[in-house]
C-alpha positions as a Markdown table, in Angstrom:
| # | Residue | x | y | z |
|---|---|---|---|---|
| 1 | Met | 33.8 | 112.9 | -160.6 |
| 2 | Leu | 34.7 | 114.1 | -164.0 |
| 3 | Thr | 34.6 | 111.7 | -166.8 |
| 4 | Tyr | 35.6 | 112.8 | -170.5 |
| 5 | Ala | 34.2 | 111.7 | -174.2 |
| 6 | Leu | 35.2 | 113.5 | -177.7 |
| 7 | Glu | 31.9 | 113.7 | -179.7 |
| 8 | Arg | 31.4 | 115.7 | -183.2 |
| 9 | Gly | 35.1 | 117.4 | -183.1 |
| 10 | Val | 33.9 | 118.6 | -178.8 |
| 11 | Leu | 35.7 | 117.4 | -175.2 |
| 12 | Val | 32.7 | 116.4 | -173.6 |
| 13 | Leu | 33.5 | 116.8 | -169.8 |
| 14 | Thr | 30.9 | 115.5 | -166.9 |
| 15 | Leu | 31.5 | 116.4 | -163.5 |
| 16 | Glu | 28.6 | 114.2 | -161.3 |
| 17 | Asp | 28.5 | 115.6 | -158.0 |
| 18 | Glu | 29.1 | 112.7 | -155.5 |
| 19 | Gly | 27.8 | 113.6 | -151.9 |
| 20 | Gly | 30.6 | 111.8 | -149.9 |
| 21 | Glu | 33.3 | 113.5 | -152.3 |
| 22 | Glu | 36.1 | 115.8 | -150.4 |
| 23 | Ser | 34.7 | 119.6 | -150.6 |
| 24 | Gly | 37.1 | 123.0 | -150.5 |
| 25 | Pro | 40.0 | 124.6 | -151.7 |
| 26 | Arg | 41.7 | 121.5 | -152.4 |
| 27 | Ala | 39.3 | 119.7 | -153.8 |
| 28 | Arg | 38.5 | 123.0 | -155.9 |
| 29 | Asp | 42.2 | 122.7 | -157.3 |
| 30 | Val | 41.9 | 119.3 | -157.8 |
| 31 | Leu | 39.3 | 118.6 | -160.2 |
| 32 | Ala | 40.6 | 122.7 | -161.9 |
| 33 | Thr | 43.7 | 120.7 | -163.0 |
| 34 | Arg | 42.1 | 118.2 | -164.4 |
| 35 | Ile | 40.0 | 120.1 | -166.4 |
| 36 | Gly | 42.6 | 122.0 | -167.2 |
| 37 | Asp | 44.9 | 119.2 | -167.9 |
| 38 | Leu | 42.0 | 117.5 | -170.2 |
| 39 | Val | 41.6 | 121.1 | -171.7 |
| 40 | His | 45.4 | 121.2 | -172.8 |
| 41 | Val | 46.2 | 118.0 | -174.1 |
| 42 | His | 42.8 | 118.2 | -176.8 |
| 43 | Ser | 43.3 | 122.8 | -178.0 |
| 44 | Pro | 41.5 | 124.3 | -179.4 |
| 45 | Met | 38.6 | 121.9 | -179.4 |
| 46 | Pro | 35.4 | 123.3 | -178.2 |
| 47 | Val | 35.0 | 122.3 | -174.3 |
| 48 | Val | 31.4 | 120.9 | -173.2 |
| 49 | Ile | 31.0 | 121.0 | -169.3 |
| 50 | Ile | 28.2 | 118.9 | -167.9 |
| 51 | Leu | 26.7 | 119.4 | -164.5 |
| 52 | Gly | 24.6 | 116.6 | -162.8 |
| 53 | Gly | 22.2 | 118.0 | -160.5 |
| 54 | Asp | 22.6 | 120.8 | -158.2 |
| 55 | Ala | 26.3 | 121.3 | -158.4 |
| 56 | Ala | 28.2 | 122.3 | -155.0 |
| 57 | Glu | 30.2 | 125.2 | -154.8 |
| 58 | Thr | 33.6 | 123.7 | -154.9 |
| 59 | Val | 32.4 | 122.2 | -159.0 |
| 60 | Ile | 31.1 | 126.1 | -159.5 |
| 61 | Ser | 34.3 | 127.3 | -158.7 |
| 62 | Ala | 35.9 | 124.5 | -160.9 |
| 63 | Val | 34.1 | 125.4 | -163.7 |
| 64 | Leu | 34.9 | 128.9 | -163.7 |
| 65 | His | 38.1 | 128.1 | -163.8 |
| 66 | Ala | 38.2 | 126.6 | -166.4 |
| 67 | His | 36.2 | 129.4 | -168.0 |
| 68 | Arg | 39.0 | 131.9 | -167.4 |
| 69 | Leu | 41.3 | 129.3 | -168.6 |
| 70 | Cys | 39.7 | 129.0 | -171.6 |
| 71 | Ser | 39.2 | 132.6 | -172.2 |
| 72 | Arg | 43.1 | 132.7 | -172.1 |
| 73 | Leu | 43.8 | 129.8 | -174.5 |
| 74 | Gly | 40.9 | 131.0 | -177.6 |
| 75 | Val | 39.0 | 127.4 | -176.6 |
| 76 | Leu | 35.3 | 128.2 | -177.1 |
| 77 | Met | 33.7 | 126.6 | -173.8 |
| 78 | Ser | 30.0 | 126.5 | -172.4 |
| 79 | Val | 28.3 | 124.3 | -169.8 |
| 80 | Ala | 24.9 | 122.1 | -169.5 |
| 81 | Thr | 23.5 | 122.0 | -166.1 |
| 82 | Pro | 19.4 | 121.2 | -165.7 |
| 83 | Ser | 20.0 | 122.7 | -162.0 |
| 84 | Ala | 18.4 | 126.9 | -163.1 |
| 85 | Ala | 20.4 | 127.8 | -159.5 |
| 86 | Ala | 23.4 | 126.5 | -161.1 |
| 87 | Arg | 23.0 | 128.1 | -163.8 |
| 88 | Arg | 22.3 | 131.1 | -162.6 |
| 89 | Ala | 25.5 | 130.6 | -160.1 |
| 90 | Leu | 27.2 | 130.1 | -163.2 |
| 91 | Val | 26.4 | 132.9 | -165.0 |
| 92 | Ala | 26.8 | 135.2 | -162.0 |
| 93 | Glu | 30.1 | 134.7 | -161.1 |
| 94 | Ala | 31.4 | 134.1 | -164.7 |
| 95 | Ala | 32.7 | 137.4 | -165.2 |
| 96 | Val | 35.3 | 136.8 | -167.6 |
| 97 | Pro | 36.4 | 140.2 | -170.0 |
| 98 | Gly | 35.5 | 139.9 | -173.5 |
| 99 | Ala | 34.5 | 136.0 | -172.9 |
| 100 | Arg | 30.9 | 135.3 | -171.8 |
| 101 | Leu | 30.5 | 131.9 | -170.0 |
| 102 | Val | 27.8 | 130.3 | -172.2 |
| 103 | Val | 25.3 | 128.0 | -169.6 |
| 104 | His | 22.5 | 125.5 | -171.1 |
| 105 | Ala | 19.8 | 123.5 | -169.7 |
| 106 | Arg | 20.5 | 120.7 | -171.6 |
| 107 | Ala | 23.5 | 118.9 | -172.9 |
| 108 | Asp | 22.7 | 117.9 | -176.5 |
| 109 | Ile | 22.1 | 121.4 | -177.1 |
| 110 | Ala | 25.6 | 122.8 | -175.6 |
| 111 | Ile | 26.8 | 120.0 | -177.6 |
| 112 | Ala | 25.8 | 121.0 | -180.7 |
| 113 | Thr | 26.5 | 124.7 | -180.6 |
| 114 | Ala | 29.5 | 123.6 | -180.2 |
| 115 | Val | 29.9 | 122.0 | -182.8 |
| 116 | Thr | 28.1 | 124.4 | -185.0 |
| 117 | Ala | 30.5 | 127.3 | -183.7 |
| 118 | Ala | 33.5 | 124.9 | -184.8 |
| 119 | Val | 32.9 | 124.7 | -188.0 |
């Protein structure tokens, strides 16, 4: 499930992995499209994506797609997740030249950092 809010000039997207949801390429594409639409609407506002718990491969793939989109648009994007495994997977797979994906363990730190960087 994807929810969003605007916090101090930052677009905050929260992705909750609900076990019964569809997975696979179609689910990834749908999620990536929804994230992309929100990024486009609120551009150039910085984006923080919050992942709850252990993120499925579908979610990680959609987040990486969003990172590539944000890089092309020049939009600052970071991710927050308490899952060390998800943080490692995101950092290892985020290979966008010139734009490193910043991954935080805590959402409040990610949002505060985005606010500071946007000023």
